[in-house]
N, C-alpha and C positions, 0 to 999 in steps of 0.2 A: 642455354638462355631458354624461360618461357615467351613464346609470342601471341600475346593478344592479338595480335594483327594477323594471324593464320588466316579465320575467316574471311576478315573484311580484305584480304589480296586475294579471294577466288571469287571472283564474278560469280552468283548465282549457278549460271549455265556455263560456267568456259569449257569444263570437262565435257558438256552437251556437245559440244561441235565436234567430237571424235567418236561420236557415238552412230549406230549405222540404223538406219529406217526406224527413228524414234516414233512415227507416226501410226506403226502398227506393232512391232516390237518391244517386248518389256524387258529382253536383255541386254543389260550395258556392258560395254567391253571398257574397261577402263585405260586410260592412255597412258605413254612411258614418260609423260611429262612429270608426273609424280614415283616415278621409278618403279611403277607396278606390270608385274607380269602381263601379256596382254593376253595370256592364256586366262585367265582370273573372272568369269563370268558370275554377275551378280544381280539376281533378278528384283524389278521392282513394279510397283502398281501406277506410280506415278512419277514425272519428270519432278516435281517438290521434291519426292521420298529418294531420288536417283540422285538428286543436286547432295540432300543432307548425308547420304551415303558418303559419296564422295568427299565431302568435304569433312565427314569424322575421320575416314580413312588417312584422308591428308594431314589431320590433325594428329594421328597417331604415330606417323611418321615423322611430323618435320618438332612436334613439341614433345612425344613419350619417350621417340626412340626406339620404335619399333621398326623391325623389316618390313617392306613392301607385303610379303605375303601374308606375315602374321597380322598386319594393320588389317588386311582384309577378314581374315576369319575373327578377330576379334571387334571388328567393327560390327557383327552381328548382334553381339549380347549388347550394345549400349547404342540410346541414341540422344544426341544434342543436338540443339540447332543455334547455339551461342557457345561460344567459347569461356565465357564467364568462370561459371561454377569449376568446370577441369583445370582453366589456370588458377584458380585458388586452391583447388586440390595441389595438383605439382609445385606451386607455390610453397604448401603448407610441408609438403615431403622435403622439399628440398631446404628450407629451412629448420626441419627438422633430426638433419644430417642423414636422409637418405641418399645415395650416389646415384649416380643419372643411370646406371646399368641396373641397381635395387629398384628405383622405380620403374624403369621398362619393364623389368619383372614384375613389380606388383599389378601393373596395368593390364600383362598380357593373361596374368591368374586371375586376377580379378578385373576385368575392366570398371565394373559398374562403379568403382571405388571412386572414379571419376567425378561421378554426380553424388560423392558424400559430403556431409557439411563437414567441413574440416573441424573446428574448435567442439562442437556437440557428438559428433562422432569418431572421429579417429584419435584426438586429443585424450580423451578418457581411458583410451584402449590404452597407447605409449606410457600413460602416465602410470597405470594401472602395474604394468610391467616393470618400469622403472623404481617406484616407489613401495610394490610389495614383495615383488619376489627379490630384490638387489643385484638382478642382472644387470651386469655392464651395457649401457646403451649401444656401445657397437654391436653387441650380443642380439641385443632384444632386437635391432634394426635388420640386423643377417634374418633372425627367427623370422620375422614379420615376412620379410622378401619372400620368402622361404615358403611360407604358407600365408596370405594375406587373411583367411580366415579368420584367423584371431580377431581380425578387425571389425568383422560383424557379429563377433559374440558382447552380449549385453555384462556390462561390468559389474553392477549389482545383481542380477537374476544369474550370472554363469561362470564369468571368472573369477568372483571372490569366492564363492561357495566353492567351488570345484578347488582354487589353491587351499582353502581352508580343511578341506577334507583330507585333500592329499598331504598337508602337510601334519596334521595327527596322524596320521599313519606310517608316512616315510620322512617326515622332517623337512625343514625347509631347504636344507642346500640340496638336497636329493630332489625337491622340487624346482628348485633353480636350475638344476641339471637337467629336468624334463625340459625347462623353457629354453634353454641352449639347444639342446634336440628338435627343438621344435615338437614336440611329441604331441602326436594326434590325438592324446586322451584329452587335452584339454578341448577338441572338436567332436567329443562322441556326445549322444545322447545320454548325458551323465546320469542324470538320475533314471532313468529305464535301464542301462546297462550295468554301468561302475556298477553302482552302486548298491543294485539287488544282488550282484554278484560277487560281491565283497560281503555282503551281510552272509548269503547263502555258504560263504566258506566258513565264517563266523560260527554258523548255526551248526556246521558239523566239528566244528571244536579244532580247526586249524589255525594255529599258534599267529599272533600278528606280524610276528618276524616274516613269515612266507608269505604271510598277505602281501607284505611290505617288498618283498622278494617280486612279486609275481606286479605289482603296481610300477615296479621301478624297472624291472628288468624287461618284462613281457606283457606290458599295456597291451599288445594285440588280443592276446587270450581274455583278460578281462575285461576288454572290449566289445566280447560276440554279445549276439541277441541271449537273452537269457534262458531261453527256452533250449538252447544249442549249447550254452555253456552248463545247464544241469546234464545233459548227457552226456557229455564228455565228461563231467566230474564222476558220474556214475559208472561210465565206461571203466575208468582209470581205477576206480573202487573194486570194479569188478575183476580188473587184473589183479589186485593185490597190494595195490601201495597203502603205504599205512598215513593216513593226513596228517599223524604226528611227526612225519619224516618230511625233512628236504625234496627229498624224491618224487614226491606226490605232486609238486608243484610242478617242479621239471617234467614230469611224464604229461601233468594236463599242457603245459605249453607245447609239448611234442607232439602231443594229437591235436591243438587248435590250429584252425586256417585251413585252407584247401592247400596253398603252398607247403606248409609242412608235413600234411596227407600224400602228397608227391615226392615230397624228401624221404620219407617214410618207405612208401613202395621202391624207391628206388636204392634206398641201402638195404630190404628185404631182401632183395634180387640179387644185389652183389653181396650181400653174408654168405647165401644159398650156392652161389658160385663160389665161393671158397669154402663149401664143404660143411656150412652151420645147417643144423638142422631147425625146425621150427622151436624147438625146446631151447636152445643154445642162441638161437635170437631173443626169445623172452626174458631167457636169464638174464642176458646181458643188457637189454633194455631194463628191467627191473634196477640193475646195478648201477646204472650209468643211461638215463631213458635217454638224454641226449648224444648218445651212441646213434641214434637212427635219425639224426639230423647230420649227420656226416657226407660230404661228395663220394662220388664213387672213389675220384684219384687220389682222395686222403686215405680211403678206407684199404684201396688196394696195395698204396705205395708203402703203407706200412705192416701189412700181412705178407704181401710179397718179400721185403726185405726179411723180417722176423723167421718164414718161414725157408725161405731159397737160400738167405745167408747167415742166419741162424740155427736154422734146423729146429726150430718150435713148429709143433703142432700148431696150424692155423685154429683149429676150434679149442683150444687152450684159452687163447685169448678172450674169447665167449667171458670166461669165469674171472678176466683182468680187463673189461672195455676200457678202464683209466686210461689204459697205455696206448691207445687208439688216437688219443688227444694230444699226444707228447707228439713235439715235431721231428719228422723225419731226419732232416739235413742239421739240425741244432741239439738236437738231443739223442734222439735213437741211433743213429750213424756212430756218430762220433765215440759215446759210452760202450755201446756195443763192440767197436773194433777196439778199444784199452782191452777192457775186459779179456777178449777173446786171444790177444796179442799174450796179456797174462797168464793164458790159460796155455795157451802154445810152449809156453816157457817152464809151465809147471808151479806157476806161482799163486795161480786160485785153483780152484774146481772147476769144472767145465759144466757142471750145474748149477752155475749160480743162479738163480732166480731174478726174472726181470723186473721185478719190482725191485728187489736190491738194489738192482744196474740202475733202473730208471727214476724211481722215485725219489730217493735223497735232493738236498737242494746241491747246487754246484760244489760248493764248498767244501759241504761232507763227502761228496764224489771222489771229488779232488783228494781230499784225505785219504780217502779209505783206499783208492785204486791207482793216483799217480803219485802223488807226493811220496806215499810209504813205499815206493817200487822205484823212487830216481835213481837208485844206483843201480838195481839190475837191470832195468828196461830206461835207460836214458831218455828214447825216443817217444814216451808215451806223451809226453806234454805236445810233444808237435805235432804227435799225430790227433790228438782231441783238440786240439786249438784250428786243424786244418780241416777236420770233422769228415778224414779222410778214411775210406773201409780199406782195412786190413786185407793185404793181397791174398792169403791164405784163408780169410773169409769164405 
């Protein structure tokens, strides 16, 4: 419940009785009366400011649902001497369906929201997402709570133009999905980054479907500063990627951002440990660029099983990097175990290719290797379902 009396219940200097040597000391120790850790120290230039700060912190705790520690840090970012506007904002949020936890999250992430004009500033943003995107209200509220920056954007100058631009490229349904994700593509300096980057790709002749792939799946790549984006595009072109193939945009994503570059370095080191040469690594990258975004555990797990249990040369996988993306437990182990047992019984050749074993859909695999040999090896289905490794492998 919102308490307009939050401030009126706290005499102006109630908390000041607990402060130390106020005559010469500007450091204020907040009392446990508001459940605030006594170790938290805040400095102010005057008693009036100190009293205001204490009142704001108390309001954050009692009306917004913040913890004392978070209330202290949050109070540094917003100032008010009356609860009138904050009460109006909190009432508005509650009336529009935000839960107490969502309201607390909103205030924690963007405390300045408490000073907003609910009808003029907040309502138009909420109405935009409900009326334009077709996203369910519960999803809209969840998205805004996760990223209240949405509430700071101009509907006419930012949200509507961004929505229309994205809709023309990826379609309304996928834009709605971006909203549900809380995609920060809506928070980019859109005109300075996304649009110039998209137009640059178009100038290279990259098909609209591939541009849509980047916008929908890898918005962090298309949202880079334009100069950085151009450099990465040129780098990918120099690696030999064809702009008319989807691997071009996958490579663009793999080389974008500091996080992906760190992953690239870790993958390179891991493949090297498994005996891959530089040529092997770049061959695999050209075939499936995202093989340079896998974890060391994933790479080593697959290569270890195929090399030690199936007798495959590790470097051979560089020619078929898509195999690294299959689940070791759910696909590679059960399928290889079934085929290996069949080979022990002489029912299939020992040199069956991994593509033949791992690539078919499940029904086709069962038809080829399980159902077909049910009489000769009735235990095959159990081995497959139990995802067990045949002991002789």
